N, C-alpha and C positions, 0 to 999 in steps of 0.2 A: 367587411369593408369592400365594397365593389370599387371598380375604377382602377384596378392594378394592371390592366392589360391594354395594349395599344395596337391598332392595326386590324385589318380584315383578313386577307389571305396570308400575309406575313404578320404574325401576332407575337408581340413581346409581352411577357408577364414578368414583373419584377417583385422581389420580396426582400425583407430584412429591415432592420432599424439601425440608426446611426451608431449606437453603442451596444447593439446586440452581437451575437456570435459571428454573423456573416451577412453579406449582401450578395444577392444572386438573381438569376433570371432563367426563364425558359423561352427560347425562340422557336416558335412552331410555324410550319409552312415554308421553311427555307428549302429551296430546291436541292436535289441531290447532284453530285458530280462537280460541285464548285470547289476549286482548290482553296484550302484554308491556310492562311499565313498566320501562324501563332505569334510570330515576332511582331507583325503588324498589330495584332490585337493588344499585345502588351505595350507597344509604343503609344497607341491611342490612350490607354489607361494612364500612362506616364504623363501625357499631356494634361490630363485632368487632375492629377493627384495634388495633395497638399504639399506645403513646405517647399514650393518652387522658388520663392523669393522672400526677402525680409518682411514684406507686407502681406504675405499669404498666411493662412492658418499653419501653425507649427505642428499640427497633428502629424505624426510620422508613420504613415502606413505604406508598406511596400506595394500593396495592391497587386499581389501575384495571382494571376488568373488560373483557375482549375476548370478544365472542360470535362464534364462528367458524362456526356452522351452526345450522340448525333454526328460525331466526327470519327473517321477511321482511315488510317493510312494516308492522312493528309487531305482527305476530301470529305465533303458533307455527304451524309447518308440519306437525307430527305426526312429523317426522323427528328423528333424534337431535340434541339440543342440545349442542354442544361449546363449552366456554368455557375461558378462560385468564387467569391473573394472573401477571405477571412478577415474580420476586424481584429487587429492585434494591438492597437494603441488606444484602447478605450480608457477614458478617465471619467467614469460616471460620477465620481465624487465632485467634479467641477460643477455639477448641475443639481446637487442636493438642495441648494437654496431656492431652486425653481419649482420644487414639488408642489407648493401651494401659491405660487406667484405667476402672474401673467406678464410675459415680456411684451413691450410695445411692438406692434407690427409683425408679430410672429403668429404661429398657428396654435399657440397654447390655449387661448380662450375659446376659439372655435372648436378645437378638438375636444376640450372639456365639455362644451355644450352639446356636441354631436354624439360623443361616445360615452361620456360620464367617467371614463377612465383612460388616462393617457400615459405614454412613455415620455417622461420629462427630461430624459437624458439626451441632450442635444437635439430635441425635437422629435426623436424617434423616427417614425415613418415619414414625417414631413421634412426631414433633414435633406440637404442637398447631397449627402453621401449616397442617397438612392440613385443619383444620376450616373454613378459608375456603371450600373447595370445597363443604362441606356447607351453609354459609350461603347460597351461591349456589343450590344445588339446592333448598334449603328455601324460598328466596324465590320461585322458580318455582312450587313447590307451593302457597305461600301465594296466589299469583295465581289458581290453579285453585280453591282453597278459597274465595277471596273471591267467586267467582261463585255459590257455594252459600250464602253468608252465614256461613261458619264463621270464628270469630275466635279467635286464639291470643295469649295474653299471659303472659309469664313475668316474674318479679321476684326479687330477692334477699331471702330470708326470714331468712337467718342468715349472719353472718361470725364465725368463731371462736365465742366464748362469747356474742356479742351477737346476739339474735334479736328479731323483732317479737313483742311479747307476744300470747298467744293471744286475749286479750280485746279487742285493738285492732280497731276497726271500719274496714275498708277498703272502697272502692267495689267494685262487682261485677267490674269489670275494672280493676285498679289501674294507674295510670300511673306508671311508674318512671323514665322518661327524664329527668325534671327533677332526679334525684339522681345525683351522681357515682358512687355505688355501686349505682345502680339499685334502691334500696329505696324503696317508696312511702310509708313512714312517716317524716316529717321528724325526729322525735326519735330514732328508732332509727338513721336514716341518719347523724346527727351522732355517735352513739356508735360506730358502725362506723368512721367516718373517724378518730376519735381512737385506736381500737384499731389500725388499720392503721398510723397514724403512729408509734405506740410500737413496734410490731413491726418496722417498717422500720429504726428506729434500732438495734434489737437485731440486725439482719442476719438476721432470721428470716422465716417466711412463715405464711400462714393459709389455711384452707379455708372451707367454708361450705355453704349449702343454697339451691337455687333452687326456687321453687314455680311451677307452670304451671297456668293455667286455660284450658280450651277451651270455647267456647260454640257452640250451634246445630248440634252434630253430631246428625243424626237417629238415631232408633233403628234398629238393624239392621246397623251396620258391625262387622266382625270375624267370625272363624270360631270355632266352639265347642271345637275340640280343640287342635291344636298352634299354630294361628295366631290365638290369642285376641288381641283388640285390646290389652289391657293387657300381654300378653307381648311383642307387637311393640314397644310403647312402651318396655318395660323393656329389651329388647335394644338399641334405638336409643340410649337414654340411657346404658346401661352401656358402649356403644362409644365414648363421648366420653372424651377424655383426663382422667385424675384422678378420674373418677366411680367411686365405690365403693358407692353405695346408691341404691335406687329404691323408692318406696312410692306406691301409688295409693289414693285415698280415705282411709280410716282407717289404712291401712298397719299398722305394728307396734303402734300404739295399740289397734287392734282386737283384738289377742291378749289384752288385759286386760279386754275387755268381755264381757258376757253376750249371748247371741243375742237375747233379748227387747229389749235396748237397742240392739243393732247392726242389726237388720233394718230395711230401708228399706220402710216400709209404703206401699202404693199408695193414691192418692186421685185424684179428678177435680177439676182446676182449670182454669177457663176452657175447659171442654169437652175437655180433654186429660187422658190418663192420666199422672199424675206420681207422684213419691215424696215423702213428707213430709220425709225426711232424705236425705243423700247419702253415707253411709258407704261405699257401693260405688264412689264416685269416678266415677260415670257409666258404669260397665261392669258387666254382670252376665252370668255364663256365657260370658265372653269377647266379648260383643257389646254395643255401645253401647245405652243405654236412653233416650237423649234428654235426660238431665240433663247438667249441666256435668261435663266430664272434668277431674278435679283430681288432680295428682300432684306429688311432690317428688323432687328429685335431690340427692344429697350428694356434695360434692367434697372430696378430700384436700387438705391443705396443699400448696402448690407444693414440689416436691422439691429444687429448686436453691436453696441458701441462700447468703447473703453472709457466711458465717462458715466457718471451716475445719472439715472433717469427716474422720474416719479412714475409709479404705477400702483396697482392694487393687488391684493391677494384674493383667494376664493371667496372670502367673506365680504369683500368690498372695502376692506381696511386699507388706507394708504400705506404704501411701502416704498422705500428708496432702494431701487435696484442698482447694485454695485456692478460696474463694468469690469468683468474678468473672464478668463477662459482663453481658448485658442480659436481665433476667428480672422477672416480676411478683412483687410481695409477696403479692398475692391475685388470682387469675385469675377468681374467681367473677363479678364484674360483667361482664367481657368474655364470659363464657360464656352470658349470658342469650340473645343471639340464636342461639347454637348450639343450645340446648335448644329454642327455638321452631322452628328450622329442622328438627331431627330429628323433632319432633312433627308438623310440616307434611308431611314426607315420608311418615311412617307413615300419617297420616290420608288424604292424597291417594291413596296406594296402596290402602288399604282401601276408599276410595270407588270406585275403578276396579274392584276385585275384586267389590264388591257389585253394581256396575252390570253387570259381565260375567255374574254369576250369574243376573241377571234377564232376560238376552237370550235 
């Protein structure tokens, strides 16, 4: 199975299945001499873990990180960083009824057709549990970016039909950790919680949108053809489970604007060349321009419902799929650290590529 590695100079390879023995990864190309904060690594994992709220999956994993190599006396060695998180709360029996059944909007059917043999326990390799390895890799990337002053903050902008009104004034880097749904606007957060509670009673699920803001990326990161910075970000975000949409800057709204309104005009502010607006989202010609990088990521509703659904088995025979197991009503709040992690991996990789090009 190819496609388990991400990045060019900074390359993360992940491994493991949802109900296998462990999930882990190898981060190669990470520079030496970076101070490694293991508490930060563990905090990032805690932001992603299950059982954070009454409407999140009740799977109870401690997600305790083990670093196997690449770190010595609190600093990176420049050698491959290998890490591991053991799966301790597997309930594979919950999935016995799926051995010969295809769940709607899951990877069951496509895995069966591609490989002929699949791990039906929670989706195996296609499970979102794999993303904990991305969060760890992204946390290492954040440590590298922190040395450069780069800040990455994501938050929930929408759940279902409830979104932060466009006219709402938020701080430059919104703090979302005070909200159960990781939405920085208290009024919208309460509306989201009420919607989730109603949806949970119905046995249904919700999707949503995460917005990410990156500050202090200097001009010059990214390549102008196939490795455009926003193309790398788009690939990273679309590789996350349930993501179906990515937009940077004005995104699809820009399609309705005239060029005279959409162009980001240049000006000099505080002795630096800046743009008056930021419809480009901080990237022009595939290269960062020094403004905030702003993008949004759209998530599908969780595909596993707590209500019966009509489907078919391997032979094509109709089957009534019973809604059961441990699943999120809405995974979007738990995906915030995943979006940040993938953004960090992209930006750290492009930083190293830009540095290499200047040597």
